[in-house]
N, C-alpha and C positions, 0 to 999 in steps of 0.2 A: 504494500500500500504506500502511496506517496500522496502528500497533500501539502502544497506550499513547499517548504523546505524539509518537511517531516518524511522520513523513510522508515518503514517497518517491514521486516521479513520474518516469516516463520518457516523453519526448515524441519520437516518431520523425517525421522529415520524409519527404517523398516523394523527396527528393534523397539525398545520401550521408551525412548527419549525423543525430545524435540529441542530445537534451539530457537530463540527469538532474538533478533538483532534489531535495535532501534537507535536512530540518531536523527538529528535535525541539523540542516546545513546552516541556518541563520538564526533560529529562535531558541528560547530556553523554556519550553513548555514543561508542565508537570502532568504526566499521563497516568491513566488507569488503562491497562491493556487486558482484554478478556480473551481467553483461549477457547477454541472450539471443543477441545477434549480436556477432561480433568487431569490434573497432575498431583503428584504426591508432595513434591518440594521443588524449590528453585535455587540454583546456584548461579551467582553472577561471576563472570570472569573479567578481571580488570585488564587494562591495556598491558600491564607488566606481567600478566599470566597468573596472578593470584586467584584462587577460588574462594569466594565469600558467600555464605548463605544469604539469601534474600528473604527477610522475615515477613515482609508485607505481602503475603500470598495466601489466599484462602482456598486454594485448590482449583480455582478457575480464573481469578483475576490477580494480576500484579498491580498493586496500588501505589500511587504516588511515585512513579518512576520520573525522577528529575533529570532533564536533559540539559546539556551545555552545548552551545553551537559547535558543530564539527566533531564532537566527542561520541564515539560509538559505545553503546551499552550492549553487552552480550549476556544472555540468560540461558542456562541449560535447565530444561524442565524434565524432571524424572516423572514418568508416568506411574499410575497406581500399580504396585507390584513390580516395578522396574527400578533400575538404577540409572542415575545420571551418567553421562559418558565420562 
């Protein structure tokens, strides 16, 4: 999905997990993003490769994802009964 400078991608794997990649070219919105399928937990991967749990996830929606212009946010969504990559 793209809207203005906002770009969001969801990449589903054949296994149990999916990845969501979100960024905005120009703005600094705060987003709630809702997934089509429920997940068990979300791990965010920072630009330097660190894995950080994303606590504002209710199984379907990532809440208050704060974007900075040009900065990519990467979320790994573990599906119910599955592991994150």
